[in-house]
MARROLO-662230 format. One record per residue: residue in three letters; y, x, z of N, C-alpha, C in turn. Coordinates in steps of 0.1 Angstrom, whole numbers, plus 5000, padded with zeros to 4 digits. Atoms other than C-alpha are relative to their C-alpha. Layout:
<rs>
+-------+------+------+------+-------+-------+-------+------+------+------+
! kolke ! n_yy ! n_xx ! n_zz ! ca_yy ! ca_xx ! ca_zz ! c_yy ! c_xx ! c_zz !
+-------+------+------+------+-------+-------+-------+------+------+------+
!   ALA !    Y !    X !    Z !     Y !     X !     Z !    Y !    X !    Z !
...
+-------+------+------+------+-------+-------+-------+------+------+------+
</rs>
This chain:
<rs>
+-------+------+------+------+-------+-------+-------+------+------+------+
! kolke ! n_yy ! n_xx ! n_zz ! ca_yy ! ca_xx ! ca_zz ! c_yy ! c_xx ! c_zz !
+-------+------+------+------+-------+-------+-------+------+------+------+
!   UNK ! 5006 ! 5010 ! 5009 !  4430 !  6929 !  7799 ! 5010 ! 4996 ! 4989 !
!   UNK ! 4990 ! 5004 ! 5009 !  4463 !  6920 !  7783 ! 5002 ! 5011 ! 4990 !
!   UNK ! 4999 ! 4989 ! 5010 !  4465 !  6954 !  7767 ! 4989 ! 4999 ! 4989 !
!   UNK ! 5011 ! 5001 ! 5009 !  4431 !  6949 !  7751 ! 5003 ! 4988 ! 4990 !
!   UNK ! 4997 ! 5011 ! 5009 !  4442 !  6915 !  7737 ! 5011 ! 5004 ! 4990 !
!   UNK ! 4989 ! 4996 ! 5009 !  4475 !  6930 !  7723 ! 4994 ! 5010 ! 4990 !
!   UNK ! 5005 ! 4990 ! 5009 !  4456 !  6959 !  7708 ! 4991 ! 4994 ! 4990 !
!   UNK ! 5009 ! 5007 ! 5010 !  4429 !  6937 !  7692 ! 5009 ! 4992 ! 4990 !
!   UNK ! 4991 ! 5007 ! 5009 !  4457 !  6915 !  7678 ! 5006 ! 5009 ! 4989 !
!   UNK ! 4994 ! 4990 ! 5009 !  4474 !  6946 !  7663 ! 4990 ! 5004 ! 4990 !
!   UNK ! 5010 ! 4996 ! 5009 !  4442 !  6957 !  7647 ! 4996 ! 4990 ! 4990 !
!   UNK ! 5003 ! 5011 ! 5009 !  4435 !  6923 !  7632 ! 5011 ! 4999 ! 4990 !
!   UNK ! 4988 ! 5001 ! 5009 !  4470 !  6922 !  7617 ! 5001 ! 5012 ! 4991 !
!   UNK ! 4999 ! 4988 ! 5008 !  4468 !  6957 !  7605 ! 4991 ! 5001 ! 4988 !
!   UNK ! 5010 ! 5000 ! 5011 !  4437 !  6951 !  7583 ! 5006 ! 4998 ! 4986 !
!   UNK ! 4995 ! 5002 ! 5014 !  4453 !  6935 !  7552 ! 5014 ! 5007 ! 4998 !
!   UNK ! 4986 ! 4994 ! 5001 !  4488 !  6950 !  7559 ! 4998 ! 5015 ! 4996 !
!   UNK ! 5002 ! 4986 ! 5003 !  4474 !  6985 !  7557 ! 4992 ! 5003 ! 4988 !
!   UNK ! 5007 ! 4998 ! 5012 !  4454 !  6980 !  7526 ! 5008 ! 5007 ! 4989 !
!   UNK ! 4993 ! 4993 ! 5011 !  4463 !  7003 !  7497 ! 4993 ! 4997 ! 4987 !
!   UNK ! 5006 ! 5003 ! 5013 !  4457 !  6999 !  7460 ! 4989 ! 5010 ! 4996 !
!   UNK ! 5010 ! 4992 ! 5005 !  4428 !  7013 !  7442 ! 5006 ! 5013 ! 4994 !
!   UNK ! 4993 ! 4988 ! 5006 !  4452 !  7036 !  7423 ! 5003 ! 5010 ! 5010 !
!   UNK ! 4996 ! 4991 ! 4989 !  4465 !  7051 !  7455 ! 4987 ! 5006 ! 5007 !
!   UNK ! 5012 ! 4995 ! 4994 !  4430 !  7054 !  7470 ! 4994 ! 5012 ! 4992 !
!   UNK ! 5007 ! 4990 ! 5009 !  4418 !  7075 !  7440 ! 5010 ! 5009 ! 4993 !
!   UNK ! 4989 ! 4991 ! 5006 !  4451 !  7093 !  7432 ! 5001 ! 4998 ! 4985 !
!   UNK ! 4998 ! 5003 ! 5014 !  4455 !  7075 !  7399 ! 5014 ! 4994 ! 4998 !
!   UNK ! 4988 ! 5007 ! 5004 !  4486 !  7063 !  7381 ! 4998 ! 4990 ! 4989 !
!   UNK ! 5002 ! 5010 ! 5011 !  4485 !  7031 !  7361 ! 5009 ! 5002 ! 4988 !
!   UNK ! 4992 ! 4996 ! 5011 !  4512 !  7046 !  7339 ! 4994 ! 5011 ! 4992 !
!   UNK ! 5005 ! 4988 ! 5007 !  4493 !  7078 !  7331 ! 4985 ! 5000 ! 4998 !
!   UNK ! 5015 ! 4999 ! 5000 !  4456 !  7072 !  7338 ! 4995 ! 4986 ! 4995 !
!   UNK ! 5005 ! 5012 ! 5005 !  4440 !  7046 !  7316 ! 4987 ! 4995 ! 5007 !
!   UNK ! 5012 ! 5006 ! 4995 !  4412 !  7023 !  7327 ! 4990 ! 4998 ! 4988 !
!   UNK ! 5010 ! 5001 ! 5011 !  4382 !  7027 !  7304 ! 4994 ! 4986 ! 4998 !
!   UNK ! 5006 ! 5013 ! 5001 !  4367 !  6994 !  7312 ! 5011 ! 4989 ! 4996 !
!   UNK ! 4989 ! 5009 ! 5004 !  4401 !  6976 !  7308 ! 5002 ! 5002 ! 4985 !
!   UNK ! 4998 ! 4998 ! 5014 !  4406 !  6992 !  7274 ! 4988 ! 4995 ! 4991 !
!   UNK ! 5012 ! 5005 ! 5007 !  4370 !  6984 !  7263 ! 5001 ! 4985 ! 5000 !
!   UNK ! 4999 ! 5014 ! 5000 !  4375 !  6948 !  7274 ! 5011 ! 4994 ! 4991 !
!   UNK ! 4989 ! 5004 ! 5008 !  4408 !  6945 !  7257 ! 4996 ! 5000 ! 4985 !
!   UNK ! 5005 ! 4999 ! 5014 !  4392 !  6956 !  7224 ! 4990 ! 4989 ! 4997 !
!   UNK ! 5010 ! 5010 ! 5002 !  4363 !  6932 !  7229 ! 5006 ! 4986 ! 5000 !
!   UNK ! 4993 ! 5013 ! 5000 !  4385 !  6902 !  7238 ! 5008 ! 4998 ! 4988 !
!   UNK ! 4992 ! 5002 ! 5012 !  4408 !  6908 !  7209 ! 4991 ! 4998 ! 4988 !
!   UNK ! 5009 ! 5002 ! 5011 !  4378 !  6909 !  7186 ! 4994 ! 4986 ! 5001 !
!   UNK ! 5006 ! 5013 ! 4997 !  4366 !  6876 !  7202 ! 5009 ! 4988 ! 4997 !
!   UNK ! 4991 ! 5011 ! 5001 !  4397 !  6854 !  7202 ! 5011 ! 5003 ! 4991 !
!   UNK ! 4989 ! 4999 ! 5009 !  4425 !  6847 !  7178 ! 5013 ! 4997 ! 5008 !
!   UNK ! 4987 ! 5004 ! 4993 !  4462 !  6846 !  7189 ! 5003 ! 4986 ! 4996 !
!   UNK ! 4996 ! 5014 ! 5002 !  4476 !  6811 !  7192 ! 5008 ! 4999 ! 4986 !
!   UNK ! 4993 ! 5002 ! 5013 !  4486 !  6798 !  7157 ! 4997 ! 5010 ! 4989 !
!   UNK ! 5004 ! 4990 ! 5010 !  4470 !  6827 !  7139 ! 4985 ! 5000 ! 4998 !
!   UNK ! 5015 ! 4999 ! 5002 !  4436 !  6834 !  7124 ! 4996 ! 5015 ! 5002 !
!   UNK ! 5003 ! 4986 ! 4997 !  4436 !  6870 !  7137 ! 5005 ! 5004 ! 5014 !
!   UNK ! 4995 ! 4994 ! 4988 !  4442 !  6892 !  7167 ! 4999 ! 5015 ! 4998 !
!   UNK ! 5001 ! 4986 ! 5001 !  4448 !  6929 !  7171 ! 5004 ! 5007 ! 5013 !
!   UNK ! 4998 ! 4994 ! 4987 !  4448 !  6954 !  7200 ! 5014 ! 5004 ! 5002 !
!   UNK ! 4986 ! 4995 ! 4998 !  4484 !  6965 !  7193 ! 5009 ! 4988 ! 5004 !
!   UNK ! 4992 ! 5012 ! 4996 !  4497 !  6929 !  7200 ! 4999 ! 4998 ! 5015 !
!   UNK ! 5001 ! 5000 ! 4985 !  4500 !  6937 !  7237 ! 5008 ! 4988 ! 5006 !
!   UNK ! 4991 ! 5011 ! 4994 !  4529 !  6913 !  7245 ! 4994 ! 4987 ! 4997 !
!   UNK ! 5006 ! 5013 ! 5003 !  4513 !  6884 !  7226 ! 4987 ! 4997 ! 5007 !
!   UNK ! 5013 ! 5002 ! 4993 !  4479 !  6889 !  7242 ! 5003 ! 4998 ! 5015 !
!   UNK ! 4997 ! 5002 ! 4986 !  4494 !  6893 !  7277 ! 5006 ! 4986 ! 5003 !
!   UNK ! 4994 ! 5014 ! 4999 !  4513 !  6860 !  7272 ! 4989 ! 4989 ! 4998 !
!   UNK ! 5010 ! 5010 ! 5004 !  4481 !  6843 !  7261 ! 4990 ! 4998 ! 5012 !
!   UNK ! 5009 ! 5003 ! 4988 !  4462 !  6826 !  7290 ! 4986 ! 5002 ! 4997 !
!   UNK ! 5014 ! 4998 ! 5003 !  4429 !  6827 !  7272 ! 4996 ! 5015 ! 5000 !
!   UNK ! 5002 ! 4985 ! 5000 !  4432 !  6865 !  7268 ! 4998 ! 5004 ! 5015 !
!   UNK ! 5001 ! 4996 ! 4986 !  4438 !  6868 !  7306 ! 4986 ! 4995 ! 5006 !
!   UNK ! 5013 ! 5006 ! 4995 !  4408 !  6845 !  7313 ! 4988 ! 5008 ! 4996 !
!   UNK ! 5011 ! 4993 ! 5006 !  4385 !  6864 !  7290 ! 5000 ! 5015 ! 5006 !
!   UNK ! 4999 ! 4986 ! 4994 !  4397 !  6898 !  7304 ! 4994 ! 5000 ! 5014 !
!   UNK ! 5005 ! 5001 ! 4987 !  4389 !  6887 !  7339 ! 4985 ! 4999 ! 5000 !
!   UNK ! 5015 ! 5001 ! 5001 !  4354 !  6877 !  7329 ! 4994 ! 5013 ! 4995 !
!   UNK ! 5005 ! 4987 ! 5005 !  4349 !  6909 !  7310 ! 5000 ! 5011 ! 5010 !
!   UNK ! 4999 ! 4988 ! 4991 !  4361 !  6933 !  7336 ! 4989 ! 5000 ! 5010 !
!   UNK ! 5011 ! 5000 ! 4990 !  4335 !  6922 !  7362 ! 4987 ! 5004 ! 4994 !
!   UNK ! 5012 ! 4997 ! 5007 !  4308 !  6928 !  7336 ! 5001 ! 5015 ! 4995 !
!   UNK ! 4998 ! 4988 ! 5007 !  4322 !  6959 !  7319 ! 5002 ! 5012 ! 5009 !
!   UNK ! 4997 ! 4989 ! 4990 !  4334 !  6980 !  7349 ! 4987 ! 5003 ! 5007 !
!   UNK ! 5012 ! 4995 ! 4994 !  4308 !  7001 !  7366 ! 4999 ! 4999 ! 5015 !
!   UNK ! 4999 ! 5001 ! 4986 !  4319 !  6996 !  7402 ! 5011 ! 4991 ! 5005 !
!   UNK ! 4989 ! 5008 ! 4995 !  4341 !  6976 !  7425 ! 5013 ! 5007 ! 5000 !
!   UNK ! 4988 ! 4993 ! 5002 !  4367 !  7003 !  7426 ! 5005 ! 5001 ! 4986 !
!   UNK ! 4997 ! 5000 ! 5014 !  4366 !  7004 !  7388 ! 5006 ! 4987 ! 4996 !
!   UNK ! 4995 ! 5014 ! 5002 !  4372 !  6966 !  7387 ! 5014 ! 4999 ! 5006 !
!   UNK ! 4987 ! 5001 ! 4993 !  4401 !  6969 !  7412 ! 5010 ! 5008 ! 4992 !
!   UNK ! 4991 ! 4992 ! 5007 !  4417 !  6997 !  7393 ! 5004 ! 4994 ! 4986 !
!   UNK ! 4998 ! 5006 ! 5013 !  4413 !  6979 !  7359 ! 5009 ! 4988 ! 5002 !
!   UNK ! 4990 ! 5011 ! 4997 !  4431 !  6948 !  7374 ! 5014 ! 5006 ! 5002 !
!   UNK ! 4987 ! 4994 ! 4998 !  4459 !  6970 !  7386 ! 5006 ! 5006 ! 4987 !
!   UNK ! 4996 ! 4994 ! 5012 !  4460 !  6989 !  7353 ! 5005 ! 4989 ! 4990 !
!   UNK ! 4997 ! 5012 ! 5009 !  4460 !  6955 !  7334 ! 5014 ! 4994 ! 5003 !
!   UNK ! 4987 ! 5005 ! 4996 !  4490 !  6943 !  7354 ! 5011 ! 5009 ! 4995 !
!   UNK ! 4990 ! 4990 ! 5004 !  4509 !  6975 !  7346 ! 5001 ! 5000 ! 4984 !
!   UNK ! 5001 ! 5000 ! 5015 !  4497 !  6974 !  7309 ! 5009 ! 4989 ! 4995 !
!   UNK ! 4992 ! 5011 ! 5005 !  4513 !  6940 !  7305 ! 5014 ! 5001 ! 5004 !
!   UNK ! 4986 ! 4998 ! 4995 !  4544 !  6948 !  7326 ! 5007 ! 5009 ! 4990 !
!   UNK ! 4993 ! 4991 ! 5009 !  4552 !  6976 !  7302 ! 5003 ! 4993 ! 4987 !
!   UNK ! 4998 ! 5008 ! 5012 !  4550 !  6950 !  7274 ! 5010 ! 4989 ! 5003 !
!   UNK ! 4990 ! 5011 ! 4997 !  4575 !  6928 !  7293 ! 4994 ! 4987 ! 5006 !
!   UNK ! 5006 ! 5013 ! 4995 !  4550 !  6903 !  7307 ! 4994 ! 5003 ! 5014 !
!   UNK ! 5006 ! 4999 ! 4987 !  4541 !  6899 !  7344 ! 4988 ! 4991 ! 5001 !
!   UNK ! 5013 ! 5007 ! 4998 !  4505 !  6888 !  7349 ! 4993 ! 5004 ! 5012 !
!   UNK ! 5010 ! 4996 ! 4990 !  4479 !  6887 !  7375 ! 4987 ! 4995 ! 4995 !
!   UNK ! 5014 ! 5003 ! 5004 !  4443 !  6888 !  7364 ! 4993 ! 4994 ! 5012 !
!   UNK ! 5008 ! 5006 ! 4990 !  4423 !  6864 !  7385 ! 4986 ! 5002 ! 4998 !
!   UNK ! 5014 ! 4997 ! 5002 !  4388 !  6875 !  7390 ! 4992 ! 4987 ! 5003 !
!   UNK ! 5008 ! 5012 ! 4998 !  4360 !  6849 !  7389 ! 4996 ! 4998 ! 5015 !
!   UNK ! 5005 ! 5002 ! 4987 !  4350 !  6833 !  7422 ! 4987 ! 5005 ! 5003 !
!   UNK ! 5014 ! 4995 ! 4998 !  4314 !  6843 !  7417 ! 5001 ! 5015 ! 5003 !
!   UNK ! 4998 ! 4985 ! 4997 !  4326 !  6880 !  7417 ! 5006 ! 5002 ! 5014 !
!   UNK ! 4993 ! 4999 ! 4988 !  4349 !  6875 !  7446 ! 4991 ! 4998 ! 5012 !
!   UNK ! 5009 ! 5002 ! 4989 !  4320 !  6863 !  7467 ! 4990 ! 5011 ! 5002 !
!   UNK ! 5009 ! 4989 ! 4999 !  4301 !  6896 !  7462 ! 5006 ! 5011 ! 5009 !
!   UNK ! 4994 ! 4988 ! 4993 !  4305 !  6930 !  7479 ! 5011 ! 5006 ! 4992 !
!   UNK ! 4989 ! 4995 ! 5008 !  4326 !  6940 !  7450 ! 5013 ! 4992 ! 5002 !
!   UNK ! 4988 ! 5008 ! 4998 !  4349 !  6911 !  7456 ! 5006 ! 5003 ! 5014 !
!   UNK ! 4995 ! 4996 ! 4987 !  4351 !  6921 !  7493 ! 5009 ! 5012 ! 4999 !
!   UNK ! 4992 ! 4988 ! 5002 !  4363 !  6955 !  7482 ! 5013 ! 4997 ! 4993 !
!   UNK ! 4988 ! 5004 ! 5007 !  4388 !  6939 !  7458 ! 5010 ! 4994 ! 5010 !
!   UNK ! 4992 ! 5007 ! 4991 !  4401 !  6916 !  7485 ! 5006 ! 5009 ! 5011 !
!   UNK ! 4995 ! 4991 ! 4989 !  4405 !  6945 !  7510 ! 5010 ! 5011 ! 4994 !
!   UNK ! 4992 ! 4990 ! 5006 !  4424 !  6967 !  7485 ! 5011 ! 4994 ! 4992 !
!   UNK ! 4990 ! 5004 ! 5010 !  4443 !  6954 !  7455 ! 5007 ! 4987 ! 5004 !
!   UNK ! 4994 ! 5013 ! 4998 !  4449 !  6918 !  7464 ! 5008 ! 5000 ! 5013 !
!   UNK ! 4992 ! 4998 ! 4987 !  4460 !  6927 !  7500 ! 5012 ! 5008 ! 4998 !
!   UNK ! 4988 ! 4991 ! 5002 !  4482 !  6955 !  7489 ! 5010 ! 4994 ! 4991 !
!   UNK ! 4991 ! 5007 ! 5009 !  4498 !  6933 !  7463 ! 5008 ! 4989 ! 5007 !
!   UNK ! 4993 ! 5010 ! 4993 !  4511 !  6910 !  7489 ! 5010 ! 5006 ! 5010 !
!   UNK ! 4990 ! 4993 ! 4992 !  4543 !  6926 !  7502 ! 5005 ! 4993 ! 5012 !
!   UNK ! 4996 ! 5008 ! 4988 !  4550 !  6898 !  7526 ! 4992 ! 5004 ! 5012 !
!   UNK ! 5008 ! 4995 ! 4988 !  4523 !  6912 !  7548 ! 5005 ! 5014 ! 5004 !
!   UNK ! 4994 ! 4987 ! 4996 !  4544 !  6939 !  7563 ! 4994 ! 5005 ! 5013 !
!   UNK ! 5005 ! 4994 ! 4987 !  4537 !  6962 !  7592 ! 5008 ! 4995 ! 5012 !
!   UNK ! 4991 ! 5005 ! 4989 !  4564 !  6945 !  7613 ! 4992 ! 4994 ! 5011 !
!   UNK ! 5008 ! 5006 ! 4989 !  4539 !  6923 !  7633 ! 4991 ! 5011 ! 5007 !
!   UNK ! 5008 ! 4989 ! 4994 !  4517 !  6954 !  7639 ! 5009 ! 5009 ! 5009 !
!   UNK ! 4991 ! 4992 ! 4993 !  4546 !  6975 !  7650 ! 5005 ! 4993 ! 5013 !
!   UNK ! 4996 ! 5008 ! 4989 !  4558 !  6947 !  7673 ! 4989 ! 4999 ! 5011 !
!   UNK ! 5012 ! 5001 ! 4991 !  4523 !  6943 !  7688 ! 4998 ! 5013 ! 5007 !
!   UNK ! 5003 ! 4987 ! 4994 !  4519 !  6980 !  7694 ! 5012 ! 5003 ! 5009 !
!   UNK ! 4989 ! 4998 ! 4991 !  4554 !  6981 !  7709 ! 4998 ! 4992 ! 5013 !
!   UNK ! 5003 ! 5008 ! 4988 !  4544 !  6953 !  7733 ! 4989 ! 5007 ! 5008 !
!   UNK ! 5010 ! 4993 ! 4993 !  4513 !  6973 !  7741 ! 5005 ! 5012 ! 5008 !
!   UNK ! 4995 ! 4988 ! 4993 !  4533 !  7004 !  7750 ! 5008 ! 4995 ! 5012 !
!   UNK ! 4992 ! 5004 ! 4989 !  4554 !  6983 !  7774 ! 4991 ! 4995 ! 5011 !
!   UNK ! 5009 ! 5006 ! 4990 !  4523 !  6970 !  7793 ! 4996 ! 5011 ! 5010 !
+-------+------+------+------+-------+-------+-------+------+------+------+
</rs>
């Protein structure tokens, strides 16, 4: 009975810790493989909003847009509409983080709660967001499985 409890605990802990990014699941590289829906949203958002203190915006202003909170908010809203599937959304968010990182800006695009409450949001939560939390290491799982082996 104790073995079953330890094994069940290990499986529960392994869920988020074993999640992998959308890029890894589909053998994509955020540095080499663009996200069509991210690029389309970036163009749409840039056409919709102006940069702070300016009366214009342009797609090449990557650093300025990545630093602009309204750009990130609009991007998050656009991605869940523009992308064709949950994996597409998850990869677009990953690609967006790398897109901005290459411009020297660390961002996390926060998807709308209404999307996160859907099946697509469940996919996102089980892949990208879980994989992006390095604090969830495999150490508890390894310890639990080690304890299981000793029983």
